[in-house]
N, C-alpha and C positions, 0 to 999 in steps of 0.2 A: 421721475415720479414713481412711487411705489404702486405695484399692480394690486388691484382689488380682486378678491375672490368672491364666489357666490355668497350672498347674504351679508356682504360687507358694505358699509357706506362711508362716506367722507365724514359724517358727523351724526351726533345723537342730539335730539331736541326734546326736552321734557317740558310739557305744558303742565303746570302745577296750579291748582286752584285751592286756596285756603279759605275756609268758611268759619264764621263764628270766632274771629280773632278779637282781641281787646282793642277798643277804639284808640287808646293812647299809643299802643305799639304801632298801629297802622298810620298814625298821624305824626309820628316822630321821624322827620326826615334824616336827622343825623344818625339816629339809631338804625334806621333802615339802610342807610348808605354804608355804615360800618358793618352791618350784618351781611350785606350783599358782597362787599369786598372780602370779608372773611370767608364767605361761602365760595367765592371764586378761588381764593387761595387754597382752600381745602380740597378743591377738585384737582389741584396740581397745576392749575393754569397760571399764566403770566398776565397780570393786570397791566394794561397799557393806557387806559383812560377811564374817567368816571364823570358822569353828568347826572345830577339829581335836581328835582324841582319840587317845592312845596306849593300847593295850591290853596287858595282861600275860597270858601271857608275851611276846607279840609281836603286831605288827599295828598299823595306823594307819587311821583313817577320818576323812574331813574333807570340808568343802564351802566353796567360795568363792562367795558370793552376789554376783552382778553385776546391775547394772540391767537387763541383757539376758537374765538367767535365772541359770544356775549352772554350776559345774564341781565334780564330786564324785569322790572316790576311796575305795577300800577295798583294803587290801593284805593279802596272806597271805605274809609273808616265808619261812615254812617251806616254801612251795611255789614260791617265786620268782615269784609272780603278783600282778598288780594289775588291778582292774576300775575303769575310769575313764569317767565321763560328761562330755561336753562339750556343753552345751546353750546355744545363743545364739539370740536373737530379733532380728528386724530386719535391716537391711542393714549396720549399722556394724561388728559384731563377726564375725570369721571363725573358726569353731571349728577349722578345719584348721591355723591358725597355732599354736593351743594344742597340737594333736596333734604337730606338728613339734617344738616345744620339749620337750614331755614325752617324746617318743621319744628325744631326745638326752640328757635327764636320766636316765631309767631304763635306757637302753641294753639293752632286751630283745633276746633272740636271735630271738624270734618275736612278731609283732603281728598281731592281727586287728581289723578295724574294720567298722562298719556305720553308714551314715548314714540317719537317719529324718527325713522331713519332718514337722514338728509343726504342727498348726493349719492343715491344708489345708482351708480353709473352702469352697472352690469345688468340689472333687472329690466330687460326690455319687455318681459311678460307681466310687469306690474299692472294689475287691473285698474289702478288709478292713473296710469300713464296715458295721455292722449297726445298723439302726434299733432304738430302744428297744422299740417295739411288737413287732417281729419276735423280739427276744430274749426278751421276756416270754412270747410264744406258744410258743417252743421249750422254755422251762423248764416252763411249766404244761401243755404238751401239747395246748393248744387249737387 
């Protein structure tokens, strides 16, 4: 296993929210599936599986499983909104390349993003880190 240095994590997870997208784009399962596969390939990742579902009366959910993790999407065409997860591990795949491609595909009028480092095994001083023993004590009141 490769050693991690400070501020290094096993993966990067981009949460992307796309607002004010065209209804027809968000309700087109085949188009979304093709765009998500293309986005995964543009990261430099290896696609290993794909699963998408069209809902009635509208909406699409799907995932592109990659060797480096996954890209997932859920759409609400009636609100012009898509929630997209771009999670890649290792140094090979760059999730921001998927973000750029999907931004051009969905053409939202507004986008918000947040990048989360996943698997930060070194950072024991992470303020969001709670030990299991501390969590049990808080719940039980001990």
